[in-house]
N, C-alpha and C positions, 0 to 999 in steps of 0.2 A: 410384446411377444418375443420370447427368446428364439434365436435362429436355430432351426432344426439341424443344421449342418455342424454345429459345435457341440462337443461333449463337455459339459460342465462338471467340475470337480469341486469338492469341499476342502477347505484349507486343512482340516484335521484328518484327511485321509492318510492311511498308512504309507510310510516311505520305505522303499526297498533298501536293502543294505547296499552301500556304495560298491561299485565295481572297482577292482584294483586299477591304479593308473597304468597306462600303457608305457612300457619302457621306451625311453627316448634313444635315438641313435643319430647317426650323421645324415640320415635321409630327411629332406625337408618335408613337412606336411604340405599337402596340395589342396587348395580350396576347390570345392565343388560348386561354390556360389558366385565366384567372381565372374563379372559380365563378359560375354563375348562382345567385344567393344567395336563392332563394325560401324556403329552410328555415333560413336563418341569421338569428338575431335582430338587429334594428337595422341590417340591411344595406340599402344603397340602390343603385339601378341607375345606371350612368353612360351618358350618351349622347354621341355624337360627330356633328359636322356639318362641312361644308366639304369640303376636298380629301381625297382618299383617303389613309389613314394610311400611314406608312412601315412596311414589313414586310421580313423577311429575304428574301434572294435564294433562289430555288428551286433545289435540287440534284437531279441525276438519281438519285443513290444514296439508299438508305433507312437504312442502318445507322449508328448512333452507337456509337462504341467507347469503352469505359471501361477504364482500366488503373489498378489500385491501386498507387501508388508508395510509400506509407508514411504512418503516423499518420492524418491526415485529408486527405491530398493524393491526388486522382485526376487523371489525365490524361483529358480528354474530347476526342475527335476527331470533328468533324462530317463528314457526307458530302462537304461542300465543301472539307475539308482544314483548317479552322480548329482550332487546338490551344489548349485551355483547361486551366489547372492550378488546382485548388481549394485553399484555405487554404495558399497558397504561402509557404514559409519560406526558400527558397533551398537547402535541404538535399536535398529530394526533387525531382528535376528530370526532366521529360520528355526523351526522347532528342534532340528538336529544341527549339529555343527556342520557348516558347509565344507565341501571339499575344495571349492574355489571361491574367491571373492574378487570382484573388480572394483576399482576406485577411480575417481576423477578429482582434480585438484581445485576447482573453482571456489568451493566453500567447504568448511569443516563438516557440513552435513552430507558430504559426498565421499569422505574418506576418514580413516583413522590411522595414526601411526603406531597404535598399540592394539592390533587385532588379537583375537584369541590365538594363542600359540598352537592350538590344536588344528587350526586351518592349514591345510597342506600347501595351498598355492594362493599367495596374495599378489594380485596383478595391479600394478600402478599404471594408470593411463597417461602418465607423464614420465619422463626420464629423470633419474636422480643425478645424471651427468649433464651439467649446463651445456646448452647448444645442441644436444642430441635428441632424437625422437625415441619414444618408447617403442620397442619392437617385440611383439608377443606372438608366439606360435607354439601353442600348448595343446598336446593331445593327451586327454585323460579319460580313460574308459571309452565311452561311446560319444565323446564330445571333442570337437576341435575348436579352439578359441584363438582368435586373432584380433588385431586392432588396426584402426586407421586414425592417426593423430590429427587433431584440429587445434586451431588457436583459440585462446580465451582472452576476455578482457580482464584487467586487474580488478580485484574485488573492492567493494566499498568506496567507489567513486575516486579511486586514485588516478584514473586515466591511463591510456596506453593499453597495450595488449602483451600477452605472453605467448610466444610461439609454442605450439604443440603441447599445451597444458591440459588438453582434454583428449580423450580418445572415444571414437565410436567403436564399441566392442561388437564383434560378430561371433555368434555361436552357431556352429554347424552340427546339427543333431538330428538323427533319424531322417536324413534327407531334407530337413528344413533349414532354411537360411534365416537366422534370427539376429536382429540388430537392436542395440541399446544406444541411443544417441548421446547419453550422458548429459553434460551441461553445455549443450551446443550454443555457441554465441554468434556464429557467422554462417551464412548460407554456404552450402557445400559447393565446391568447384567441380568441373568436369573430371579433374584428376581424382578427387575424392570419390565421386560416383563410380569411376572405373575400379578403384581399389576396393570399394565396398562390394560391388557386384549386385547380385539379386538378393533382395530381402523379402521373404515371404511374410514375416512377422516383424514389426518394429515397435519398440517402446519409445514414446516421444514426449518430451516436456511440453506442457501446455500452460505455463505460468503467464504467458502473454507479455513478458518484458524482461524478467530476470535472466532468461536465456535469450530468446528472440521474440519479437511480436508475433501475434497469431497469423498475420498475413505471410510473413517470411517463413514461419515454420510450416504453414500449409503448403507453400510452394515446394519445400523440401519433400514433404510427404507425397504430394502429387507426382513429383519426379521419381521417387522411389517406387511407386506403384505396388506397394505391398498389399497382400490379401487381407491381413489382419493388423489393425492399428490399435495399440494399447496405450491410452494416455497415462501420464504420470506427472509428478512435479507440478501439481496445481497449487499456486499461491496467488491469492487475490481474485482475479477474474474467474467466473465459473467456467466449467468445461465447454459450455454452450458458445462462449466467445470464440473458441477454437473451432468447434464443430460447424459454426455458421459460415466458415470460409469454404465449405465443401458443398457441392451441388448434388444433383441426382445420381451422379456416378458413384456415390458412396452411400452405403447403408450406415445407420447409427443405432446402437442398442445399449441399454443399461443392464449390467449383469445383476442377478439376484445375490451373488456372493463375491468373494474376493479372489476366486481361483477359476482357472479354465484349463482344460486339457485338450490338446489339438494335435492332429497328425497331418501328413500330406493328403490323406484321403478326406479329412474333414475341413480342410481350408475352405473358406467361403469363395464361391465363384465370382462374386462381386465384392470389391473392397469394403470392409466393415470396420468402422470405428467402434470398439467395444470397451465401454467404460466399466471397469471393475469396481465393486463396492469399496468405498474408502477413498476413491479418487473424486467422486462427485462433490 
């Protein structure tokens, strides 16, 4: 039975025209989702002064629409019509050219170096300058996008790891704090959790080993305490191997379609693992 508190949408639903990107200036964007870190060890509070911070434009609508396109690529459509594609590799494409695409470096299935030139913002989850971290703070229309870098293992059994080769991308839209874990290879540290802050919705890889084992990934999800968990990146083990790590504190449901629309008002009160069609 599908949960009554979720508003399901169909992938072929009409898409509103994109809102124009908000002009950037010297004022830093300010996250509404970063945790008040009273209970996180070694956390420090940040303070801001001076002019009012740059923030996303306010939209009249409330729903943020998620459509699973394949592998770890979701199309995210904001109430203001901004279209975002996660872990964009050029194979799984939204029906309309996205305004923003995010990428991660672990495998070619998570990025492309030849994206459609019509895409306005191509965000790498790694830095192209050796030894530096990717630092993303983008306000476009009604979306604020930032990242938290994490390390990755080298691909194809080469051994060792690469610092900051992956990013957890955070999308702050319509009051929702939305996270895409990318190709997460290591459990997050206290510092990571502090930087990430609150995540109401999280897209999580459930491959059971190419990223992390189901037990390790489940610990991350339990720590994040998101209201809505959207599995992705299933290779090999069925989603049930991941779901089995959770007890009665989590609900589980299979979606009849590949899309869902959700707002602050329709977030489930009890954490829900919601498996969109195509992930099963």
